All heavy atoms as an XYZ file, in Angstrom:
733
protein
N     -60.667    -27.478    172.778
C     -61.232    -27.171    174.082
C     -62.403    -26.203    173.925
O     -62.401    -25.355    173.039
C     -60.178    -26.516    174.986
C     -59.189    -27.496    175.578
S     -58.238    -26.781    176.946
C     -57.117    -25.747    176.045
N     -63.325    -26.315    174.832
C     -64.469    -25.403    174.845
C     -64.020    -24.036    175.359
O     -62.939    -23.879    175.933
C     -65.568    -25.951    175.753
O     -65.171    -25.860    177.106
N     -64.876    -23.050    175.208
C     -64.567    -21.710    175.694
C     -64.370    -21.712    177.213
O     -63.472    -21.047    177.733
C     -65.670    -20.738    175.295
N     -65.189    -22.474    177.922
C     -65.060    -22.547    179.378
C     -63.741    -23.213    179.776
O     -63.061    -22.748    180.703
C     -66.253    -23.295    179.986
C     -66.275    -23.391    181.511
C     -66.208    -22.003    182.158
C     -67.514    -24.132    181.968
N     -63.384    -24.280    179.099
C     -62.115    -24.943    179.388
C     -60.933    -24.006    179.119
O     -59.978    -23.957    179.905
C     -61.982    -26.221    178.554
C     -62.925    -27.317    179.003
C     -63.024    -28.465    178.021
O     -62.881    -28.261    176.795
O     -63.246    -29.599    178.496
N     -61.002    -23.243    178.045
C     -59.948    -22.268    177.740
C     -59.873    -21.199    178.831
O     -58.781    -20.769    179.214
C     -60.193    -21.619    176.378
C     -59.940    -22.556    175.217
C     -60.277    -21.871    173.892
C     -60.175    -22.854    172.748
N     -60.630    -22.264    171.472
N     -61.030    -20.780    179.328
C     -61.056    -19.794    180.406
C     -60.415    -20.357    181.675
O     -59.675    -19.649    182.371
C     -62.490    -19.347    180.671
N     -60.673    -21.617    181.966
C     -60.082    -22.250    183.144
C     -58.563    -22.329    183.018
O     -57.837    -22.033    183.978
C     -60.693    -23.645    183.352
C     -62.156    -23.586    183.760
S     -63.002    -25.176    183.658
C     -62.208    -26.078    184.958
N     -58.085    -22.690    181.839
C     -56.640    -22.737    181.595
C     -56.048    -21.336    181.737
O     -54.971    -21.154    182.318
C     -56.328    -23.342    180.206
C     -54.870    -23.145    179.827
C     -56.687    -24.823    180.176
N     -56.758    -20.329    181.248
C     -56.279    -18.948    181.349
C     -56.160    -18.516    182.815
O     -55.208    -17.819    183.188
C     -57.203    -18.003    180.584
N     -57.101    -18.919    183.655
C     -57.048    -18.597    185.082
C     -55.837    -19.256    185.733
O     -55.086    -18.617    186.482
C     -58.357    -19.012    185.791
C     -59.506    -18.121    185.328
C     -58.197    -18.970    187.314
C     -60.879    -18.619    185.737
N     -55.629    -20.515    185.433
C     -54.474    -21.242    185.976
C     -53.178    -20.598    185.513
O     -52.259    -20.352    186.312
C     -54.532    -22.732    185.576
C     -55.733    -23.410    186.237
C     -53.228    -23.450    185.932
C     -56.088    -24.772    185.654
N     -53.085    -20.303    184.217
C     -51.877    -19.684    183.666
C     -51.610    -18.312    184.275
O     -50.467    -17.980    184.592
C     -51.974    -19.564    182.140
C     -51.809    -20.891    181.422
O     -51.370    -21.875    182.065
O     -52.129    -20.943    180.219
N     -52.670    -17.507    184.446
C     -52.501    -16.176    185.030
C     -51.949    -16.288    186.446
O     -51.027    -15.548    186.825
C     -53.821    -15.417    185.018
N     -52.493    -17.197    187.231
C     -52.010    -17.379    188.600
C     -50.521    -17.706    188.604
O     -49.732    -17.077    189.309
C     -52.801    -18.485    189.307
C     -52.318    -18.763    190.711
C     -52.769    -17.996    191.767
C     -51.418    -19.776    190.973
C     -52.330    -18.232    193.065
C     -50.979    -20.030    192.266
C     -51.425    -19.255    193.319
N     -50.123    -18.677    187.785
C     -48.731    -19.131    187.795
C     -47.775    -18.149    187.125
O     -46.571    -18.181    187.397
C     -48.618    -20.520    187.187
C     -49.189    -21.569    188.096
N     -48.613    -21.916    189.292
C     -50.314    -22.311    188.007
C     -49.339    -22.834    189.893
N     -50.388    -23.081    189.140
N     -48.288    -17.278    186.312
C     -47.457    -16.244    185.715
C     -46.949    -15.274    186.791
O     -45.850    -14.735    186.679
C     -48.250    -15.475    184.654
C     -47.467    -14.378    183.978
C     -48.301    -13.622    182.955
O     -49.388    -14.056    182.556
N     -47.803    -12.500    182.527
N     -47.740    -15.071    187.834
C     -47.391    -14.112    188.882
C     -46.895    -14.760    190.173
O     -46.084    -14.177    190.876
C     -48.585    -13.194    189.176
C     -48.903    -12.317    188.002
C     -49.807    -12.727    187.026
C     -48.280    -11.088    187.842
C     -50.087    -11.935    185.922
C     -48.552    -10.289    186.735
C     -49.449    -10.723    185.783
O     -49.721     -9.939    184.689
N     -47.394    -15.959    190.487
C     -46.980    -16.616    191.745
C     -45.536    -17.083    191.606
O     -45.155    -17.438    190.968
C     -47.875    -17.822    192.027
O     -47.669    -18.859    191.076
N     -44.698    -17.046    192.405
C     -43.358    -17.581    192.183
C     -42.346    -16.564    191.698
O     -41.180    -16.877    191.546
N     -42.789    -15.351    191.425
C     -41.809    -14.312    191.120
C     -40.991    -14.034    192.381
O     -39.828    -13.667    192.310
C     -42.495    -13.027    190.643
C     -43.069    -13.145    189.252
C     -43.610    -11.814    188.785
C     -44.029    -11.911    187.331
N     -44.398    -10.593    186.794
N     -41.654    -14.206    193.530
C     -41.008    -14.048    194.837
C     -41.438    -15.230    195.708
O     -42.607    -15.569    195.733
C     -41.485    -12.768    195.529
C     -41.331    -11.508    194.738
C     -42.033    -10.338    195.403
O     -42.314    -10.402    196.608
O     -42.297     -9.360    194.700
N     -40.548    -15.829    196.397
C     -40.915    -16.865    197.364
C     -41.569    -18.095    196.762
O     -41.191    -18.564    195.701
N     -42.583    -18.600    197.450
C     -43.289    -19.834    197.102
C     -43.943    -19.715    195.734
O     -44.756    -18.826    195.500
C     -44.344    -20.118    198.173
C     -44.984    -21.484    198.047
O     -45.026    -22.046    196.924
O     -45.471    -21.994    199.068
N     -43.612    -20.637    194.840
C     -44.153    -20.568    193.474
C     -45.619    -20.982    193.398
O     -46.232    -20.884    192.350
C     -43.309    -21.400    192.521
C     -43.391    -22.893    192.745
C     -42.548    -23.638    191.737
C     -42.700    -25.140    191.921
N     -41.989    -25.879    190.885
N     -46.180    -21.428    194.498
C     -47.584    -21.852    194.528
C     -48.480    -20.860    195.256
O     -49.637    -21.157    195.539
C     -47.713    -23.233    195.165
C     -46.953    -24.283    194.421
N     -47.331    -24.750    193.180
C     -45.808    -24.924    194.731
C     -46.456    -25.645    192.768
N     -45.524    -25.777    193.692
N     -47.922    -19.688    195.589
C     -48.696    -18.675    196.305
C     -48.355    -17.291    195.780
O     -47.260    -17.060    195.282
C     -48.405    -18.731    197.805
C     -48.846    -20.045    198.441
C     -48.618    -20.040    199.924
C     -49.103    -21.352    200.528
N     -48.998    -21.313    201.986
N     -49.312    -16.386    195.930
C     -49.104    -14.991    195.564
C     -48.810    -14.184    196.818
O     -49.572    -14.242    197.786
C     -50.360    -14.405    194.905
C     -50.772    -14.975    193.556
C     -52.191    -14.539    193.223
C     -49.805    -14.517    192.476
N     -47.728    -13.436    196.786
C     -47.469    -12.457    197.837
C     -48.235    -11.196    197.488
O     -48.762    -11.059    196.391
C     -45.982    -12.162    197.938
C     -45.205    -13.335    198.474
C     -43.773    -12.975    198.675
N     -43.091    -14.068    199.363
C     -41.945    -13.935    199.961
N     -41.322    -12.771    199.962
N     -41.391    -14.960    200.563
N     -48.281    -10.251    198.403
C     -49.040     -9.016    198.162
C     -48.590     -8.310    196.889
O     -49.419     -7.859    196.104
C     -48.915     -8.063    199.348
C     -49.707     -8.484    200.549
C     -49.543     -7.484    201.679
C     -50.189     -8.002    202.936
N     -49.989     -7.075    204.057
N     -47.300     -8.205    196.693
C     -46.798     -7.498    195.508
C     -47.180     -8.229    194.222
O     -47.505     -7.594    193.212
C     -45.279     -7.321    195.586
O     -44.636     -8.578    195.654
N     -47.174     -9.545    194.264
C     -47.561    -10.341    193.088
C     -49.057    -10.204    192.818
O     -49.482    -10.086    191.667
C     -47.191    -11.815    193.302
C     -45.701    -12.058    193.387
C     -45.355    -13.434    193.913
O     -46.113    -13.998    194.743
O     -44.307    -13.955    193.505
N     -49.851    -10.224    193.895
C     -51.295    -10.062    193.750
C     -51.625     -8.691    193.168
O     -52.460     -8.572    192.268
C     -51.986    -10.248    195.106
C     -53.502    -10.083    195.107
C     -54.171    -11.138    194.236
C     -54.038    -10.148    196.529
N     -50.959     -7.662    193.666
C     -51.175     -6.310    193.155
C     -50.847     -6.238    191.669
O     -51.615     -5.693    190.876
C     -50.320     -5.317    193.927
C     -50.431     -3.888    193.433
C     -49.522     -2.959    194.212
C     -49.573     -1.559    193.659
N     -48.642     -0.666    194.365
N     -49.721     -6.806    191.279
C     -49.316     -6.798    189.873
C     -50.326     -7.561    189.008
O     -50.708     -7.111    187.936
C     -47.917     -7.399    189.731
C     -47.369     -7.319    188.328
C     -45.974     -7.909    188.203
O     -45.413     -8.438    189.191
O     -45.439     -7.861    187.073
N     -50.785     -8.712    189.495
C     -51.780     -9.507    188.764
C     -53.062     -8.709    188.566
O     -53.595     -8.622    187.454
C     -52.056    -10.816    189.503
C     -52.976    -11.810    188.811
C     -52.665    -13.222    189.267
C     -54.439    -11.519    189.042
N     -53.574     -8.114    189.628
C     -54.821     -7.345    189.535
C     -54.651     -6.172    188.572
O     -55.500     -5.938    187.713
C     -55.272     -6.857    190.928
C     -55.752     -8.046    191.771
C     -56.376     -5.805    190.804
C     -55.979     -7.716    193.234
N     -53.551     -5.441    188.706
C     -53.333     -4.275    187.852
C     -53.152     -4.648    186.380
O     -53.597     -3.914    185.499
C     -52.136     -3.463    188.340
C     -52.442     -2.708    189.615
O     -53.596     -2.499    189.977
N     -51.414     -2.296    190.322
N     -52.512     -5.780    186.115
C     -52.259     -6.175    184.729
C     -53.386     -6.989    184.096
O     -53.638     -6.878    182.901
C     -50.962     -6.986    184.626
C     -49.733     -6.168    184.915
O     -49.746     -4.941    184.840
N     -48.657     -6.834    185.278
N     -54.043     -7.812    184.892
C     -55.002     -8.773    184.338
C     -56.470     -8.389    184.562
O     -57.343     -8.938    183.900
C     -54.748    -10.170    184.924
C     -53.327    -10.677    184.759
C     -52.897    -10.849    183.304
O     -53.756    -11.127    182.439
O     -51.682    -10.714    183.037
N     -56.756     -7.484    185.487
C     -58.143     -7.112    185.787
C     -58.365     -5.592    185.790
O     -59.173     -5.093    186.583
C     -58.560     -7.696    187.149
C     -58.590     -9.219    187.239
C     -58.737     -9.665    188.690
C     -59.705     -9.777    186.384
N     -57.681     -4.847    184.934
C     -57.795     -3.387    185.015
C     -59.183     -2.848    184.682
O     -59.596     -1.828    185.223
C     -56.759     -2.896    184.001
C     -56.693     -3.994    182.990
C     -56.853     -5.253    183.813
N     -59.925     -3.534    183.830
C     -61.249     -3.048    183.444
C     -62.322     -3.406    184.466
O     -63.347     -2.733    184.560
C     -61.638     -3.597    182.069
C     -60.704     -3.152    180.995
N     -59.686     -3.943    180.533
C     -60.605     -1.975    180.337
C     -59.013     -3.279    179.611
N     -59.546     -2.079    179.474
N     -62.098     -4.453    185.236
C     -63.094     -4.889    186.207
C     -62.830     -4.324    187.602
O     -63.760     -4.081    188.359
C     -63.162     -6.406    186.290
C     -63.784     -7.063    185.076
C     -63.703     -8.421    184.903
C     -64.450     -6.321    184.111
C     -64.276     -9.034    183.794
C     -65.024     -6.926    183.000
C     -64.936     -8.297    182.849
N     -61.579     -4.129    187.962
C     -61.260     -3.674    189.315
C     -60.553     -2.327    189.360
O     -60.454     -1.730    190.422
C     -60.379     -4.709    190.033
C     -61.030     -6.060    190.296
C     -60.062     -6.988    191.005
C     -62.291     -5.900    191.116
N     -60.049     -1.871    188.257
C     -59.275     -0.634    188.272
C     -57.885     -0.892    188.805
O     -57.556     -1.988    189.253
N     -57.063      0.129    188.772
C     -55.680     -0.018    189.216
C     -55.574      0.209    190.713
O     -56.143      1.151    191.255
C     -54.783      0.985    188.487
C     -53.325      0.822    188.822
C     -52.427      1.768    188.049
O     -52.928      2.502    187.176
O     -51.225      1.769    188.330
N     -54.845     -0.671    191.375
C     -54.565     -0.522    192.799
C     -53.248      0.239    192.912
O     -52.224     -0.209    192.411
C     -54.447     -1.885    193.509
C     -55.783     -2.619    193.477
C     -53.974     -1.697    194.944
C     -55.729     -4.001    194.081
N     -53.294      1.381    193.558
C     -52.090      2.201    193.677
C     -51.524      2.223    195.091
O     -50.338      2.344    195.272
C     -52.382      3.629    193.208
C     -52.726      3.691    191.738
C     -52.969      5.098    191.285
C     -53.329      5.074    189.801
N     -53.589      6.382    189.264
N     -52.375      2.128    196.093
C     -51.882      2.278    197.466
C     -51.791      0.934    198.185
O     -52.540      0.006    197.909
C     -52.784      3.235    198.257
C     -54.209      2.731    198.357
O     -54.894      2.681    197.319
O     -54.627      2.382    199.472
N     -50.871      0.855    199.116
C     -50.616     -0.380    199.861
C     -51.799     -0.764    200.737
O     -52.075     -1.939    200.931
C     -49.350     -0.229    200.709
C     -48.877     -1.537    201.324
C     -48.552     -2.601    200.294
O     -47.991     -2.318    199.248
N     -48.916     -3.838    200.582
N     -52.531      0.205    201.247
C     -53.679     -0.083    202.115
C     -54.724     -0.924    201.386
O     -55.282     -1.865    201.952
C     -54.302      1.230    202.602
C     -55.442      1.016    203.572
C     -56.036      2.339    204.061
O     -55.401      3.387    203.928
O     -57.172      2.280    204.563
N     -54.969     -0.611    200.120
C     -55.937     -1.383    199.335
C     -55.440     -2.799    199.119
O     -56.200     -3.765    199.249
C     -56.214     -0.693    197.979
O     -56.697      0.620    198.235
C     -57.233     -1.463    197.172
N     -54.156     -2.943    198.807
C     -53.568     -4.283    198.629
C     -53.703     -5.078    199.925
O     -54.074     -6.250    199.899
C     -52.081     -4.194    198.215
C     -51.460     -5.579    198.129
C     -51.934     -3.472    196.899
N     -53.420     -4.434    201.049
C     -53.532     -5.106    202.349
C     -54.956     -5.591    202.601
O     -55.169     -6.705    203.070
C     -53.097     -4.174    203.483
C     -51.608     -3.852    203.458
O     -50.846     -4.563    202.772
O     -51.211     -2.876    204.114
N     -55.942     -4.755    202.284
C     -57.340     -5.129    202.498
C     -57.756     -6.291    201.590
O     -58.455     -7.201    202.034
C     -58.252     -3.929    202.260
C     -58.200     -2.907    203.364
C     -59.119     -1.738    203.087
C     -59.004     -0.684    204.164
N     -59.855      0.478    203.898
N     -57.331     -6.248    200.332
C     -57.659     -7.339    199.405
C     -57.045     -8.636    199.908
O     -57.709     -9.673    199.974
C     -57.185     -7.018    197.967
C     -57.316     -8.235    197.068
C     -57.957     -5.841    197.386
N     -55.769     -8.582    200.300
C     -55.095     -9.795    200.778
C     -55.763    -10.311    202.046
O     -55.976    -11.514    202.196
C     -53.615     -9.525    201.023
C     -52.850    -10.753    201.490
S     -52.838    -12.138    200.308
C     -51.485    -11.637    199.264
N     -56.117     -9.427    202.946
C     -56.774     -9.840    204.186
C     -58.085    -10.565    203.889
O     -58.415    -11.567    204.520
C     -57.035     -8.612    205.064
C     -57.623     -8.929    206.407
C     -57.855     -7.671    207.230
O     -56.979     -6.794    207.253
O     -58.938     -7.581    207.847
N     -58.817    -10.068    202.909
C     -60.086    -10.690    202.525
C     -59.868    -12.073    201.917
O     -60.616    -13.012    202.198
C     -60.836     -9.793    201.520
O     -61.058     -8.525    202.123
C     -62.151    -10.405    201.097
N     -58.819    -12.209    201.098
C     -58.574    -13.467    200.387
C     -57.893    -14.527    201.235
O     -58.096    -15.713    201.012
C     -57.689    -13.213    199.158
C     -58.236    -12.300    198.089
C     -57.238    -12.176    196.959
C     -59.561    -12.811    197.570
N     -57.089    -14.108    202.179
C     -56.203    -15.008    202.915
C     -56.964    -15.804    203.975
O     -56.895    -15.501    205.157
C     -55.073    -14.186    203.543
C     -54.024    -15.045    204.201
O     -53.944    -16.249    203.891
O     -53.281    -14.504    205.040
N     -57.652    -16.832    203.540
C     -58.493    -17.631    204.436
C     -57.688    -18.359    205.514
O     -58.165    -18.540    206.627
C     -59.307    -18.638    203.623
N     -56.464    -18.790    205.189
C     -55.683    -19.560    206.152
C     -54.715    -18.708    206.988
O     -53.995    -19.225    207.827
C     -54.941    -20.707    205.481
C     -53.937    -20.245    204.434
O     -53.697    -19.030    204.307
O     -53.397    -21.115    203.719
N     -54.687    -17.395    206.744
C     -53.903    -16.488    207.567
C     -52.402    -16.539    207.381
O     -51.656    -16.096    208.254
N     -51.921    -17.032    206.237
C     -50.474    -17.125    206.036
C     -49.877    -15.907    205.315
O     -48.714    -15.906    204.944
C     -50.105    -18.408    205.291
C     -50.593    -18.450    203.853
O     -51.327    -17.519    203.422
O     -50.247    -19.415    203.142
N     -50.679    -14.864    205.112
C     -50.256    -13.608    204.466
C     -49.894    -13.794    202.998
O     -49.186    -12.982    202.418
C     -49.111    -12.948    205.232
N     -50.372    -14.882    202.399
C     -50.198    -15.124    200.975
C     -51.513    -15.675    200.416
O     -52.385    -16.107    201.162
C     -49.056    -16.115    200.714
C     -47.700    -15.574    201.122
C     -46.574    -16.548    200.840
O     -46.684    -17.711    201.242
O     -45.600    -16.125    200.219
N     -51.637    -15.639    199.112
C     -52.856    -16.110    198.449
C     -52.533    -17.374    197.663
O     -51.801    -17.322    196.671
C     -53.359    -14.990    197.513
S     -54.840    -15.410    196.588
N     -53.051    -18.511    198.118
C     -52.813    -19.751    197.376
C     -53.839    -19.869    196.247
O     -54.701    -19.005    196.079
C     -52.831    -20.971    198.304
C     -54.175    -21.224    198.976
O     -55.226    -20.826    198.437
O     -54.173    -21.836    200.052
N     -53.750    -20.932    195.460
C     -54.603    -21.048    194.283
C     -56.082    -21.133    194.653
O     -56.916    -20.517    193.997
C     -54.194    -22.242    193.407
C     -54.951    -22.278    192.112
C     -54.684    -21.351    191.111
C     -55.961    -23.205    191.902
C     -55.396    -21.351    189.909
C     -56.672    -23.215    190.710
C     -56.386    -22.287    189.716
N     -56.419    -21.858    195.712
C     -57.824    -21.959    196.127
C     -58.382    -20.594    196.510
O     -59.504    -20.250    196.150
C     -57.982    -22.928    197.304
C     -58.243    -24.347    196.888
C     -58.600    -25.183    198.094
O     -57.864    -25.241    199.070
N     -59.745    -25.835    198.029
N     -57.600    -19.825    197.234
C     -58.023    -18.485    197.631
C     -58.157    -17.585    196.395
O     -59.081    -16.780    196.298
C     -57.025    -17.892    198.625
C     -57.032    -18.629    199.958
C     -55.815    -18.353    200.822
O     -54.768    -17.930    200.306
O     -55.916    -18.581    202.048
N     -57.241    -17.750    195.452
C     -57.292    -16.979    194.208
C     -58.540    -17.315    193.401
O     -59.217    -16.430    192.890
C     -56.027    -17.248    193.382
C     -56.037    -16.590    192.029
C     -55.921    -15.218    191.902
C     -56.157    -17.358    190.888
C     -55.930    -14.614    190.655
C     -56.161    -16.764    189.636
C     -56.049    -15.388    189.517
N     -58.867    -18.590    193.299
C     -60.059    -19.007    192.552
C     -61.317    -18.451    193.216
O     -62.246    -18.006    192.528
C     -60.123    -20.544    192.417
C     -61.455    -21.008    191.867
C     -58.997    -21.039    191.519
N     -61.354    -18.424    194.535
C     -62.497    -17.829    195.241
C     -62.595    -16.344    194.898
O     -63.694    -15.820    194.681
C     -62.354    -18.028    196.743
N     -61.466    -15.660    194.816
C     -61.419    -14.246    194.438
C     -61.949    -14.051    193.019
O     -62.794    -13.183    192.773
C     -59.974    -13.757    194.558
C     -59.725    -12.405    193.959
C     -60.319    -11.267    194.488
C     -58.871    -12.272    192.884
C     -60.063    -10.013    193.945
C     -58.609    -11.027    192.334
C     -59.210     -9.897    192.861
N     -61.489    -14.871    192.081
C     -61.954    -14.778    190.695
C     -63.461    -15.025    190.632
O     -64.187    -14.323    189.913
C     -61.187    -15.760    189.777
C     -61.808    -15.836    188.396
C     -59.720    -15.354    189.674
N     -63.942    -15.981    191.400
C     -65.379    -16.263    191.435
C     -66.165    -15.068    191.974
O     -67.224    -14.723    191.431
C     -65.654    -17.507    192.273
N     -65.656    -14.409    193.013
C     -66.341    -13.241    193.577
C     -66.401    -12.102    192.558
O     -67.441    -11.474    192.387
C     -65.643    -12.758    194.849
C     -65.844    -13.660    196.041
S     -65.147    -12.976    197.575
C     -63.401    -12.912    197.198
N     -65.274    -11.835    191.896
C     -65.232    -10.763    190.898
C     -66.155    -11.107    189.728
O     -66.910    -10.254    189.249
C     -63.791    -10.512    190.408
C     -63.762     -9.533    189.241
C     -62.920    -10.004    191.542
N     -66.135    -12.355    189.300
C     -66.988    -12.796    188.192
C     -68.459    -12.649    188.559
O     -69.267    -12.175    187.758
C     -66.670    -14.261    187.821
O     -65.281    -14.357    187.491
C     -67.499    -14.726    186.635
N     -68.815    -13.029    189.772
C     -70.196    -12.904    190.226
C     -70.635    -11.446    190.266
O     -71.733    -11.098    189.822
C     -70.343    -13.542    191.613
O     -71.660    -13.437    192.063
N     -69.770    -10.577    190.778
C     -70.089     -9.152    190.824
C     -70.262     -8.578    189.423
O     -71.175     -7.784    189.169
C     -69.001     -8.392    191.575
N     -69.406     -8.987    188.503
C     -69.513     -8.522    187.111
C     -70.797     -9.036    186.472
O     -71.457     -8.312    185.727
C     -68.300     -8.969    186.305
S     -66.780     -8.129    186.782
N     -71.148    -10.274    186.765
C     -72.378    -10.854    186.216
C     -73.580    -10.038    186.666
O     -74.458     -9.701    185.871
C     -72.515    -12.309    186.668
C     -73.787    -12.939    186.227
N     -74.851    -13.119    187.081
C     -74.173    -13.419    185.022
C     -75.846    -13.680    186.430
N     -75.460    -13.877    185.181
N     -73.627     -9.708    187.944
C     -74.735     -8.904    188.480
C     -74.774     -7.540    187.813
O     -75.844     -7.040    187.459
C     -74.609     -8.763    189.987
C     -74.891    -10.038    190.747
C     -74.687     -9.894    192.242
O     -74.709     -8.760    192.745
O     -74.487    -10.933    192.905
N     -73.610     -6.920    187.623
C     -73.545     -5.604    186.987
C     -74.076     -5.657    185.560
O     -74.930     -4.861    185.167
C     -72.100     -5.090    186.995
C     -71.932     -3.797    186.230
C     -72.301     -2.582    186.807
C     -71.425     -3.801    184.947
C     -72.142     -1.401    186.110
C     -71.271     -2.613    184.233
C     -71.632     -1.408    184.815
N     -73.600     -6.626    184.780
C     -73.998     -6.729    183.377
C     -75.449     -7.193    183.226
O     -76.107     -6.871    182.250
C     -73.059     -7.631    182.598
C     -71.702     -7.029    182.397
C     -70.568     -7.649    182.910
C     -71.550     -5.834    181.712
C     -69.318     -7.073    182.726
C     -70.300     -5.263    181.527
C     -69.176     -5.890    182.038
N     -75.935     -7.941    184.203
C     -77.315     -8.399    184.168
C     -78.293     -7.246    184.317
O     -79.372     -7.274    183.760
C     -77.525     -9.418    185.314
C     -78.788    -10.209    185.223
C     -78.837    -11.288    186.276
O     -78.724    -10.960    187.487
O     -78.965    -12.459    185.909
N     -77.900     -6.207    185.042
C     -78.778     -5.064    185.276
C     -78.708     -4.027    184.175
O     -79.466     -3.067    184.186
C     -78.466     -4.412    186.628
C     -78.778     -5.289    187.793
N     -79.928     -6.039    187.889
C     -78.089     -5.558    188.915
C     -79.931     -6.726    189.015
N     -78.824     -6.457    189.661
N     -77.788     -4.180    183.249
C     -77.678     -3.204    182.151
C     -78.611     -3.530    181.018
O     -79.034     -4.559    180.743
C     -76.237     -3.160    181.641
C     -75.362     -2.414    182.597
C     -74.123     -1.854    181.916
O     -73.804     -2.237    180.781
O     -73.488     -1.028    182.543
C-alpha cells in the first residue's frame, strides 16, 4: 500500500478503536471522542481536560444533531485538523 492508503487505513482503525467502547459501535460518544483526541492527537490539539471543551468539539462535529460523531463527521474533523496543520507548517 502507498503511504496515503496506509494513512487512510490508520484513520479508519483509529475511529473503530474508540467507537463502540460505549453504545453504537459506529459512532463516537463524547467520552470516546475525548479519549481519541487525547491519545491520538496530543501534538496537534493538546489534551482536552474539561467537559466544556469536549461539548464544544462535539457540537461542532455533530452535523446531524444526534449527540454522537459518526464516521463521516469524524473524517470531516480529521480533514479540518489536517488543513489547519498544513497551513501552520506551510508558514514555517
